[in-house]
C-alpha positions in Angstrom: 16.8 5.8 38.2 16.4 1.6 38.0 18.8 -0.5 39.8 18.6 -3.3 37.6 18.7 -2.1 34.2 15.1 -1.2 32.4 12.9 2.0 32.2 12.1 3.7 35.6 8.3 3.0 36.8 8.0 0.4 35.0 8.0 -3.0 36.4 8.4 -6.6 34.5 5.8 -9.3 35.0 2.9 -7.9 34.0 2.9 -4.9 31.9 6.1 -6.8 29.6 3.0 -9.4 29.3 0.2 -6.6 28.5 2.8 -4.9 25.9 3.6 -8.0 24.6 0.3 -9.0 23.9 -0.3 -5.6 22.5 2.4 -5.9 20.2 1.0 -9.2 19.1 -2.6 -7.3 18.2 -1.2 -4.8 16.2 0.9 -7.3 14.4 -2.1 -9.8 13.5 -4.3 -6.3 12.2 -1.3 -4.8 10.4 -1.3 -8.6 8.6 -4.8 -8.3 7.9 -4.3 -4.9 6.7 -1.8 -5.8 4.2 -3.8 -8.5 3.0 -7.0 -6.9 2.1 -4.6 -4.4 0.9 -2.9 -6.6 -1.2 -6.1 -7.8 -2.2 -7.6 -4.1 -3.6 -8.3 -3.1 -7.2 -6.8 0.5 -7.8 -7.7 1.9 -11.8 -7.0 5.0 -13.2 -7.2 6.5 -16.8 -5.1 8.8 -19.0 -5.6 10.1 -22.1 -9.3 11.4 -21.0 -10.7 7.9 -20.5 -8.4 6.4 -23.3 -6.8 4.1 -21.6 -7.2 2.5 -18.6 -5.2 0.3 -16.0 -5.9 -1.6 -12.8 -3.6 -2.7 -10.6 -3.4 -4.5 -7.4 -2.1 -3.7 -4.5 0.5 -6.3 -4.8 1.4 -4.1 -8.1 -0.2 -6.8 -10.3 -1.6 -5.4 -13.3 -5.1 -7.1 -14.1 -6.6 -5.5 -16.6 -5.4 -2.6 -19.6 -8.4 -1.6 -21.3 -7.7 1.0 -24.9 -10.5 2.5 -26.5 -10.3 1.6 -29.9 -10.2 5.5 -31.5 -7.2 5.3 -29.1 -5.2 3.5 -31.5 -3.3 5.2 -34.0 -1.0 3.7 -36.1 0.7 6.9 -37.1 1.5 8.1 -33.2 2.4 4.2 -31.9 3.9 6.6 -29.1 1.0 8.6 -27.8 -0.6 5.5 -26.8 3.0 4.4 -25.4 2.6 7.2 -22.8 -1.2 6.7 -22.2 -0.6 3.4 -21.4 2.7 3.7 -18.7 0.8 6.9 -17.5 -2.5 4.6 -16.2 -0.2 2.5 -14.9 2.0 4.2 -13.0 -0.7 6.4 -11.6 -2.8 3.2 -11.2 0.7 2.0 -8.7 0.7 5.4 -7.0 -2.7 5.0 -6.1 -1.8 1.6 -4.7 1.4 3.2 -2.9 -0.3 5.4 -0.9 -3.4 3.7 -0.2 -0.9 1.2 1.7 1.5 3.6 3.0 -2.1 5.9 4.3 -3.9 2.7 5.8 -0.7 0.5 7.9 0.1 4.5 8.9 -3.4 4.7 10.9 -2.4 1.2 12.7 1.5 2.3 13.2 0.3 5.9 14.3 2.8 7.4 11.5 6.2 4.9 13.1 7.8 4.2 10.0 7.9 -0.2 9.9 10.7 -1.3 7.2 10.3 -4.1 5.8 6.3 -4.6 6.9 4.2 -2.9 3.5 
């Protein structure tokens, strides 16, 4: 057992400085990865390609395309459903990609508030 607290076998000084440098490097890598993911675009379609939505990694809708044949004044609800499905799928892709890419950096550790 360590006499003065800390962890057995871990000297202070050099090891702590190395650990701090590693943590700082990881933090920088995570910030860079987060910025790259936020700038990425994620695209999804619904209704067999009748509706296409594009969102950024920040979950901002940047484009919405609706083919003219998808517009049926008699069935506006179907068009609304297709729009919701496309937007939600694009957001889901952004979330899953962010989780997967950040997980590579953190080794699967949960880092609440970071992404």
